[in-house]
Every structure is written in C-alpha cells, then in structure tokens.
C-alpha distance (Angstrom), angle and dihedral (degrees) to the residues before:
residue distance angle dihedral
X1 . . .
X2 3.88 . .
X3 3.85 134.4 .
X4 3.76 135.1 162.7
X5 3.73 132.0 -139.0
X6 3.77 104.1 -88.4
X7 3.82 100.7 -175.2
X8 3.79 136.6 45.8
X9 3.85 133.0 50.0
X10 3.86 93.0 -61.0
X11 3.86 97.2 47.8
X12 3.69 112.5 163.5
X13 3.78 95.2 14.7
X14 3.76 98.3 109.3
X15 3.78 139.1 44.9
X16 3.79 118.5 -149.6
X17 3.82 127.1 -160.1
X18 3.84 139.3 153.3
X19 3.68 130.1 -122.9
X20 3.81 110.1 -117.2
X21 3.81 106.7 -169.6
X22 3.74 117.1 167.4
X23 3.87 141.1 174.1
X24 3.83 92.4 13.5
X25 3.85 101.3 110.9
X26 3.81 100.7 6.5
X27 3.86 136.5 -38.3
X28 3.79 92.2 -36.4
X29 3.75 136.9 9.4
X30 3.79 124.7 -146.1
X31 3.76 117.3 -98.7
X32 3.68 139.0 -139.0
X33 3.83 140.5 -175.9
X34 3.83 135.1 -111.3
X35 3.80 131.4 -156.0
X36 3.79 119.0 -161.1
X37 3.77 116.9 -159.2
X38 3.86 107.6 -146.6
X39 3.72 92.2 -168.1
X40 3.81 98.0 55.2
X41 3.74 99.6 22.8
X42 3.75 93.1 -125.9
X43 3.80 131.2 133.6
X44 3.80 125.5 -145.4
X45 3.77 129.9 -169.0
X46 3.83 98.2 -138.7
X47 3.81 94.7 175.1
X48 3.80 113.3 39.1
X49 3.85 117.2 -132.3
X50 3.81 107.6 -95.6
X51 3.82 99.0 31.2
X52 3.78 110.9 149.9
X53 3.77 86.0 -11.5
X54 3.83 87.9 -78.6
X55 3.83 107.9 -169.8
X56 3.85 131.7 -154.5
X57 3.81 97.9 -12.9
X58 3.81 107.6 -157.6
X59 3.86 115.5 143.9
X60 3.79 125.6 81.5
X61 3.79 126.5 -174.5
X62 3.81 135.6 147.6
X63 3.73 115.5 -129.0
X64 3.75 123.8 -134.3
X65 3.79 92.9 -119.1
X66 3.87 92.8 53.2
X67 3.77 104.7 -91.9
X68 3.76 128.4 120.2
X69 3.76 118.4 -123.2
X70 3.80 126.5 -153.6
X71 3.87 137.3 150.2
X72 3.67 148.3 -173.2
X73 3.84 120.3 -77.7
X74 3.82 93.3 -156.1
X75 3.89 121.9 76.2
X76 3.79 119.1 174.2
X77 3.74 108.6 170.0
X78 3.82 92.9 175.2
X79 3.87 91.5 52.6
X80 3.77 123.3 106.5
X81 3.76 85.5 -135.2
X82 3.85 93.4 55.8
X83 3.83 92.8 130.0
X84 3.77 88.4 70.1
X85 3.82 96.8 54.6
X86 3.71 142.1 67.1
X87 3.75 95.9 24.5
X88 3.80 131.7 148.3
X89 3.93 118.7 -141.3
X90 3.69 140.0 -169.4
X91 3.75 128.9 -161.0
X92 3.74 101.4 -147.9
X93 3.85 97.0 -167.1
X94 3.82 102.4 39.7
X95 3.77 99.7 147.5
X96 3.72 98.4 39.8
X97 3.81 103.1 39.9
X98 3.73 116.0 115.0
X99 3.81 122.5 -150.2
X100 3.80 107.9 -41.8
X101 3.65 97.5 -7.3
X102 3.86 103.4 103.0
X103 3.75 109.4 133.9
X104 3.87 103.3 -126.6
X105 3.90 110.8 -162.0
X106 3.81 125.3 -178.1
X107 3.85 113.3 -126.8
X108 3.86 101.8 -164.9
X109 3.79 99.5 109.9
X110 3.75 88.2 100.0
X111 3.83 103.2 7.0
X112 3.77 115.4 80.3
X113 3.86 120.5 -132.3
X114 3.75 116.5 -95.5
X115 3.82 136.8 147.8
X116 3.89 98.7 -79.8
X117 3.72 127.5 -146.7
X118 3.88 119.2 122.1
X119 3.74 116.4 47.2
X120 3.89 129.3 176.3
X121 3.82 145.3 166.7
X122 3.79 120.0 -145.0
X123 3.75 126.9 -149.1
X124 3.76 90.2 -87.1
X125 3.81 89.3 53.7
X126 3.80 92.8 -113.8
X127 3.82 110.5 151.6
X128 3.82 121.3 -128.6
X129 3.78 128.5 -164.1
X130 3.82 140.1 160.4
X131 3.74 140.3 -141.2
X132 3.78 108.1 -124.9
X133 3.77 96.9 -144.3
X134 3.89 134.6 119.9
X135 3.87 85.3 -103.0
X136 3.80 97.6 29.5
X137 3.78 126.4 157.5
X138 3.85 135.8 -140.8
X139 3.84 112.7 -120.7
X140 3.79 138.0 -164.5
X141 3.87 126.2 -162.2
X142 3.82 116.6 -158.6
X143 3.78 109.8 -164.4
X144 3.81 120.4 -145.8
X145 3.81 83.6 -135.8
X146 3.83 107.6 39.9
X147 3.81 93.6 165.8
X148 3.77 92.7 51.6
X149 3.79 117.0 147.6
X150 3.79 94.4 -142.3
X151 3.76 139.9 33.8
X152 3.88 88.3 -118.2
X153 3.81 88.7 64.8
X154 3.80 97.4 36.0
X155 3.73 94.9 53.9
X156 3.90 94.9 37.2
X157 3.76 94.7 95.2
X158 3.82 140.0 -7.0
X159 3.77 144.3 104.1
X160 3.82 130.7 -81.0
X161 3.80 119.4 -149.1
X162 3.78 136.4 -172.1
X163 3.82 125.5 -145.1
X164 3.84 116.7 -112.1
X165 3.77 124.6 -173.8
X166 3.75 114.2 -148.2
X167 3.81 112.0 -43.8
X168 3.71 91.7 -10.7
X169 3.76 131.7 -142.6
X170 3.83 87.3 104.5
X171 3.78 139.5 116.0
X172 3.81 134.4 -123.9
X173 3.77 90.0 -9.0
X174 3.81 127.2 168.2
X175 3.82 128.5 -153.7
X176 3.77 139.9 54.9
X177 3.73 114.6 -4.2
X178 3.86 138.7 -174.4
X179 3.74 131.1 -148.2
X180 3.82 110.3 -117.7
X181 3.79 116.7 -158.1
X182 3.77 114.4 -126.7
X183 3.79 128.2 -135.8
X184 3.85 103.8 -89.4
X185 3.82 88.9 -149.1
X186 3.78 96.5 57.3
X187 3.89 107.3 86.8
X188 3.77 89.5 -173.4
X189 3.77 105.5 89.5
X190 3.82 94.7 -170.9
X191 3.75 94.9 56.9
X192 3.79 94.0 39.1
X193 3.84 89.4 56.1
X194 3.82 91.8 46.9
X195 3.78 89.1 51.0
X196 3.84 91.3 60.4
X197 3.83 95.1 43.7
X198 3.89 94.8 -108.6
X199 3.66 114.8 -178.2
X200 3.84 115.3 -103.2
X201 3.79 125.0 -132.3
X202 3.83 122.2 -169.8
X203 3.83 107.0 -107.5
X204 3.80 101.6 -30.1
X205 3.83 107.2 -159.1
X206 3.87 129.7 161.2
X207 3.77 129.6 18.1
X208 3.81 142.2 -168.7
X209 3.80 132.5 -168.1
X210 3.78 120.1 -133.5
X211 3.81 138.6 163.2
X212 3.80 116.3 -116.9
X213 3.75 124.2 -137.1
X214 3.82 94.0 -96.7
X215 3.87 90.3 53.2
X216 3.77 95.6 -100.5
X217 3.79 117.2 143.4
X218 3.84 114.4 -126.2
X219 3.73 140.5 178.6
X220 3.88 119.8 -147.1
X221 3.78 117.3 -156.3
X222 3.83 134.2 179.3
X223 3.84 123.1 -124.4
X224 3.85 103.7 -161.1
X225 3.85 95.7 -172.3
X226 3.79 95.5 57.6
X227 3.85 95.7 33.3
X228 3.73 97.2 -122.9
X229 3.77 147.3 105.7
X230 3.71 126.2 -128.8
X231 3.86 134.8 -150.9
X232 3.83 115.4 -141.6
X233 3.95 104.2 -164.9
X234 3.73 101.7 -153.4
X235 3.85 92.8 -170.5
X236 3.78 96.6 51.2
X237 3.80 99.0 31.0
X238 3.85 92.9 -127.7
X239 3.73 132.1 126.7
X240 3.90 125.0 -156.3
X241 3.87 138.9 161.4
X242 3.72 112.3 -82.9
X243 3.81 96.2 -177.1
X244 3.77 128.5 6.1
X245 3.83 138.2 160.1
X246 3.78 85.2 -87.4
X247 3.83 93.5 62.5
X248 3.79 112.2 108.8
X249 3.84 118.1 -101.5
X250 3.89 100.8 -139.7
X251 3.85 88.1 -149.1
X252 3.76 94.8 63.4
X253 3.86 103.7 19.4
X254 3.79 92.4 -129.3
X255 3.80 134.8 88.1
X256 3.77 112.8 -58.0
X257 3.86 91.2 -128.2
X258 3.83 121.2 170.0
X259 3.82 88.8 -9.1
X260 3.75 85.7 85.7
X261 3.74 105.9 64.8
X262 3.81 136.2 167.0
X263 3.81 99.5 -10.7
X264 3.77 107.5 -155.1
X265 3.84 121.4 157.0
X266 3.79 124.8 38.6
X267 3.75 128.1 -157.3
X268 3.90 132.3 -174.7
X269 3.82 123.1 -151.3
X270 3.81 129.2 -151.0
X271 3.81 91.2 -85.9
X272 3.80 93.8 51.7
X273 3.82 94.8 -105.8
X274 3.84 113.8 151.0
X275 3.80 123.2 -132.2
X276 3.82 124.5 -159.7
X277 3.73 121.6 -152.5
X278 3.78 117.4 -161.1
X279 3.85 122.9 -134.4
X280 3.80 94.1 -133.7
X281 3.77 137.3 114.3
X282 3.83 124.1 -115.7
X283 2.98 131.0 -45.7
X284 3.83 93.0 28.5
X285 3.78 98.9 44.9
X286 3.81 107.5 113.1
X287 3.78 135.9 168.2
X288 3.87 111.8 -141.5
X289 3.80 127.5 -159.5
X290 3.81 110.6 -143.8
X291 3.87 112.6 -150.5
X292 3.79 115.1 -153.3
X293 3.78 97.6 -179.7
X294 3.80 97.0 -177.2
X295 3.80 93.0 35.4
X296 3.86 95.0 -129.4
X297 3.80 95.9 134.5
X298 3.86 95.2 -97.5
X299 3.85 115.0 97.0
X300 3.79 116.4 -134.5
X301 3.79 94.1 -155.3
X302 3.80 146.8 -11.8
X303 3.72 133.0 -137.2
X304 3.77 134.5 -169.5
X305 3.84 107.0 -102.5
X306 3.81 99.6 177.4
X307 3.79 138.3 -7.4
X308 3.80 128.2 -149.6
X309 3.77 113.4 -116.5
X310 3.87 100.7 171.7
X311 3.71 111.3 109.6
X312 3.84 112.4 -106.1
X313 3.82 95.2 -3.6
X314 3.76 136.3 115.7
X315 3.83 131.6 -160.6
X316 3.84 120.8 -116.2
X317 3.77 139.7 167.5
X318 3.80 98.3 29.6
X319 3.81 106.7 -169.2
X320 3.78 132.4 -179.0
X321 3.79 113.9 -149.5
X322 3.88 105.3 -118.6
X323 3.77 88.3 -155.7
X324 3.87 97.9 48.6
X325 3.74 107.4 36.6
X326 3.77 95.0 -168.1
X327 3.87 93.4 55.9
X328 3.82 128.3 81.5
X329 3.82 133.6 171.3
X330 3.81 131.0 -151.3
X331 3.71 133.1 -179.2
X332 3.75 119.6 -131.8
X333 3.84 110.1 -151.6
X334 3.76 137.3 -165.8
X335 3.85 100.9 -4.6
X336 3.80 118.3 172.4
X337 3.78 88.7 -101.4
X338 3.84 88.8 61.0
X339 3.76 90.3 -133.2
X340 3.76 109.8 120.9
X341 3.73 116.9 -160.3
X342 3.88 144.1 -164.9
X343 3.77 107.3 -134.1
X344 3.77 124.4 -160.1
X345 3.85 118.1 -149.0
X346 3.80 117.7 -162.9
X347 3.79 126.2 -176.8
X348 3.80 124.8 -166.8
X349 3.81 88.7 -135.7
X350 3.81 121.6 31.9
X351 3.80 99.0 -135.7
X352 3.88 111.9 119.6
X353 3.75 92.3 -120.9
X354 3.84 91.3 63.5
X355 3.75 92.0 57.9
X356 3.83 95.6 64.9
X357 3.74 103.6 125.0
X358 3.79 145.0 119.2
X359 3.80 115.7 -93.5
X360 3.86 92.4 -137.5
X361 3.74 115.3 98.8
X362 3.87 97.9 17.4
X363 3.80 119.6 133.7
X364 3.79 116.6 -76.1
X365 3.83 120.8 -142.6
X366 3.70 105.4 175.9
X367 3.81 145.8 12.1
X368 3.82 115.8 -132.3
X369 3.81 136.2 -165.0
X370 3.73 115.9 -76.7
X371 3.78 124.0 -102.6
X372 3.84 124.8 -166.9
X373 3.75 127.4 -179.7
X374 3.72 123.7 -147.0
C-alpha cells in the first residue's frame, strides 16, 4: 500500500510503502520500506529488508504525529515463530531517514497481534485496523493520549475494541453495532475478539475514511472472501454493505455478479469517490470505481476504471495524491518479468471519468523489490 506524509513543512512530498515479498525463500521473506521523493524523483530504502525479521509488510498509513505506520500481514498464533508475526510497526523518522536508517519500532505494547492490512485514523485520532482472516474482526484503538506528539506516547496506554453487530457471534452482519472492549492482557487479537462475540468478516483488508453526505464520518473496508465492501458509520454506529455482487454494473445495467472478485485495496479521490482494487492476476485484475451518488454509504453502481494488462501481474496500493487531485499512483506486483513497478497516472482533468485507461504503457517512476506468491 501507499501513503504520503500528511503533516509537516514538506507535506505531500514523499510516498511511503513496504516491500511485501513472500514465498521466495520459504513461507515468508523479510520485508523493508521504501520512500519515494516526488520532488527529486529518487527512491530510498529507509528500512532495509530483514530489519527485526519484519515479515510480509503490507499496510501504509501516516500517523497524526508524523510517524509512518505499517504492519505484518501474516499472523500465525499456533506457530513456533509466533514472535515474528502479527506485529504493528512505526518508522519514527520517515522523512529524515537516509538509506537504511529508518527507526523501526514495534507498537504492540497495547495493540494485540493480528494479520494487519488496512489501517486508518478518524477525526478524533482513534486508530482502526483489521484482522485479515476468514473470520477476521474490525478493531478500534482509543489512545489515552490521542493528541500525543509521538508514537511512544500515543501507544503508551488506551483501550482496544472490536465491532459487534447485535448480539454478536455472527458473520458478515449488517445493522447496529457496539464496540466491545478487549482483554488488555490477551495479545492474540483474534481470540480476544472471539471472546467478546465480535462479528466476523471474511478476510477484511484495506480501509478508507470518508465523510457521508449528512456529515457522518464513515470507514469503508473490503471483505475479499465475500467479494464486497462495507460502510462502518462511526457517527451512527451502524454497518452496511457499500458494494456487493448485487450492485449494478453501469456497463451492463445489471448486477455486477462474479465480475467483481476478491476486492482488496481501496482508494479515495479528491471528490470522495471510492475505488476498489481486485486481488487477482491478469487478465482478471480490475480496478472499479464505486459511485455513491447520494453519498449515503451505499453505492448505486460500479464501473471498471482500469484493467491490468501486464502479463502475470496484479495492481495494488492505488493511491490518489491528496495534494495533486489529478495524479494517482499504483504498484504493479509480481509480473512474469519479475520487475515490479510504481506507476504514476496523470489526468488533464481530475474527474473520475477522465482516468479511464489501461495500466499498461504508463510512465514508470521506480522499480521495487519482487514479490511472488506460492
């Protein structure tokens, strides 16, 4: 995934993303982190591959105090190597680190271990994350010091909650929900959520925060296993499907059906439109634009926005530059050529319709570490 530095004098200058190699030299291969300087056009590996045996780096989110947050996608609580999985990390010097000098700090003193992917902060600076599992939960951490000036202070104390619809112990449920406080002494976030009857979603992954038309704050998140996207209304404490296979495909006028498969990454543009990136190889890897015309948290239709045409590859980490609304970036991972790329997409006019294009043949601005799946 990709995020930019959203605070400080150079806000918007850099892109930050982890390497997520896997199945190259064993079950998992150690990760690192990359910073791309959009001003100079240079890329710097701020966290070297293998630092602290970091595994399967995926998440990317800028923190309100100026750190960069990431985590490990794999979480194997039954593994003998459990200490190397399910961790949340912060790079505390993301903009100033030189090659290999990023200060990688683990943040699990109050955050339980889960399979990390999507991360987000709301307007109250509460921190949200998921457990990317077939029965994964949706979590909120409320810091005792939400206005902290460092990650040390923010993650020093607080309470972690899991979302529970109705009476709980259910799956892929919509409706009113409550936040259930987790046992602070249980470092296994999955079992802690199960113990309070948290609602399960099938492989929840990425998330984005947006404001609905009535002013409510919401978080959209993907559920890869059920091929849908959910809206968590933080103001009303309700959750509903944002997009599903029943959503109309504007190209056909009927339900999108199986054409929408394995939604993974989400992105949000300057107008608040949500984009859905499929976790599929070519030729099935599409990026969909979801149109919520009345902005109530339920999309009226979807339309294909881009299609992957690079042999063997899939798109990931779509990111719309909040400082340049006609510019977007997307990572192209594990093509047959083994040369991953960061692609810049530029439109003359920032309306979503002007972006419709194939990803093949666009300008490449950086080569990344390879990632192969088994």
